[in-house]
Each structure stands twice: as structure tokens, then as C-alpha cells.
BAMAR-943993 format. One line per field, with one value per residue (C-alpha): residue in one letter; residue number from 1; x, y, z. Coordinates in pm, 1 decimal. Layout:
residuo	[a;...]
num	[NUM;...]
px	[X;...]
py	[Y;...]
pz	[Z;...]
//
This chain:
residuo	[m;k;r;q;s;a;f;n;k;a;l;r;e;a;q;q;d;n;i;g;e;q;k;n;c;e;t;v;k;p;s;n;g;y;a;v;e;q;s;s;s;e;t;v;i;p;q;d;s;k;t;v;k;p;l;s;s;e;t;v;k;r;g;l;t;k;t;s;f;y;l;r;p;d;q;i;e;k;l;d;d;l;a;h;e;c;k;k;r;t;g;r;r;i;d;r;q;d;i;i;r;a;l;i;d;n;t;d;l;e;n;i;l;q;l;f;a;k;k]
num	[1;2;3;4;5;6;7;8;9;10;11;12;13;14;15;16;17;18;19;20;21;22;23;24;25;26;27;28;29;30;31;32;33;34;35;36;37;38;39;40;41;42;43;44;45;46;47;48;49;50;51;52;53;54;55;56;57;58;59;60;61;62;63;64;65;66;67;68;69;70;71;72;73;74;75;76;77;78;79;80;81;82;83;84;85;86;87;88;89;90;91;92;93;94;95;96;97;98;99;100;101;102;103;104;105;106;107;108;109;110;111;112;113;114;115;116;117;118;119]
px	[2610.2;2614.4;2864.1;2675.3;2834.1;2923.0;2628.4;2395.4;2635.3;2640.6;2273.6;2189.8;2413.8;2288.0;1889.6;2029.5;2178.4;1869.8;1688.9;1902.0;1865.9;1422.8;1419.5;1526.6;1259.5;900.6;590.0;247.0;-10.4;-249.7;-585.0;-525.3;-310.6;56.9;330.3;512.9;793.8;827.8;1003.7;1231.4;1304.1;1074.2;861.5;975.6;724.2;785.8;786.0;644.5;430.3;684.7;682.0;1065.1;1113.0;1307.1;1616.1;1513.9;1722.8;1819.6;2031.2;2178.2;2310.9;2451.0;2753.4;2690.0;2550.6;2374.9;2493.4;2406.0;2626.8;2584.3;2790.0;2810.1;2688.4;3037.9;3140.8;2855.4;2947.9;3355.4;3168.6;3004.6;3355.5;3530.0;3290.8;3248.2;3635.4;3689.5;3428.3;3571.8;3920.3;3831.3;3476.2;3367.7;3079.2;3158.4;2926.3;2979.5;2949.7;3225.8;3459.9;3373.9;3417.1;3818.2;3875.6;3749.5;4022.3;4260.6;4389.9;4494.1;4518.2;4827.5;4651.2;4385.8;4629.5;4786.7;4452.3;4333.1;4696.5;4680.5;4341.0]
py	[3716.8;3502.0;3679.4;3798.3;3595.7;3733.6;3596.1;3802.1;4094.6;4109.1;4038.7;4334.6;4509.8;4461.5;4490.9;4906.8;4935.6;4820.7;5057.6;5298.3;5213.6;5213.0;5537.2;5620.9;5412.0;5508.5;5336.6;5289.4;5147.0;4908.9;4826.4;4526.7;4686.1;4545.0;4788.8;4773.3;4942.9;5126.9;4969.5;5222.2;4895.7;4802.0;4527.9;4222.5;4107.2;3743.7;3731.7;3397.6;3200.9;2940.0;2936.5;2949.5;2728.4;2860.9;2631.4;2368.2;2323.6;1983.5;2151.5;2423.0;2189.7;1937.6;1757.9;1816.0;1518.8;1661.8;1576.5;1636.6;1696.5;1791.6;2104.7;2214.3;2593.9;2728.5;2572.6;2700.6;3066.5;3024.2;2923.6;3246.2;3468.1;3262.8;3371.2;3752.1;3797.5;3660.0;3913.1;4204.9;4107.3;4043.0;4179.4;3821.7;3684.7;3333.2;3081.8;2802.2;2524.3;2704.6;2687.0;2367.8;2210.4;2439.3;2275.3;1922.0;1989.3;2111.6;1841.7;1527.4;1191.9;1289.3;1646.5;1422.2;1155.4;1440.1;1577.9;1308.2;1187.7;1466.2;1373.4]
pz	[-2773.4;-3075.8;-3360.3;-3711.7;-4006.2;-4331.6;-4500.7;-4295.4;-4346.5;-4686.7;-4715.9;-4514.9;-4761.3;-5040.0;-4920.2;-4808.8;-5175.0;-5303.8;-5120.6;-5233.3;-5614.3;-5544.3;-5462.0;-5816.9;-5978.4;-6025.7;-5968.2;-6063.1;-5851.4;-6084.6;-5964.2;-5799.5;-5522.5;-5640.2;-5668.1;-6020.2;-6131.5;-6467.5;-6701.0;-6956.4;-7193.9;-7513.9;-7485.1;-7720.2;-7960.3;-8067.7;-8499.0;-8494.6;-8292.7;-8144.2;-7765.5;-7576.9;-7330.3;-7011.3;-6934.7;-6722.9;-6421.2;-6566.6;-6887.1;-6627.5;-6382.7;-6610.2;-6538.2;-6179.2;-5865.1;-5626.0;-5305.6;-4935.0;-4645.6;-4278.0;-4162.7;-3780.6;-3760.6;-3720.1;-3995.3;-4192.5;-4055.6;-4211.9;-4531.8;-4510.8;-4329.7;-4645.2;-4913.1;-4793.0;-4752.0;-5106.1;-5187.3;-5084.0;-5176.9;-5567.5;-5650.8;-5747.5;-5567.2;-5435.8;-5262.4;-5047.4;-5322.5;-5513.2;-5211.1;-5182.7;-5479.1;-5471.1;-5182.4;-5334.9;-5638.3;-5479.2;-5211.6;-5278.4;-5009.7;-4853.0;-4753.5;-4561.4;-4442.8;-4271.7;-4115.0;-3961.4;-3863.0;-3600.0;-3450.4]
//
């Protein structure tokens, strides 16, 4: 039997938390059949006719370069386990990209040479 990944565990927990939160919300059923949560916040009315554009993905990712590489399923599982354990210990969410960036930032040529000398 395949071991459940930390990502799947965390996802299941988050979904269960959302179910608990949804019980406290009131819903209304519009005529088109879609359920909509009732909002207690006020509607924001613009003071002028200027349209505000959302941030583009280019603006958000400024300074980063997209790259792709392939990992084995056990490596993905390990990344997810590391992220889950970090969340449990620190209370802060961390994702795969954060882990990879931290590994790159905190290694040097000597570390790499030692790893590959063992093979």
C-alpha cells in the first residue's frame, strides 16, 4: 500500500477545516441555482471612474526566472513531507519552491562535490 503524502494529509485537513467554517455561514440561493455565501462586509464603491487593474503575474514574479526540472515521485513526497513538518513546527506554510530556493541558497560547490564523490 502506498504511503500517504504530507501534502495530501494537509489538503484533507484544510478541507475539513473549511467544512467547519462553512457551517457558520449563511447561504442564499439565487435564481440561477448557484450557492453564494452571504457577506457581512460593505460594498466598495469607486470614487471615480478609473479602472484598477489586478497585478499581472509578471509584476508578482519580478526578479524570478521560471525553470522546470523533473523529480521522482519519492522526491516530491519528501518535499511535501518537509513542507508539512515545517508547518507543524513553525506554524508557517512553506511550499516546494521555498524549500528548493533555500537549498540552493545554502549550498556551495564543496557540498555538491562531496555528494557526488560518494556515488
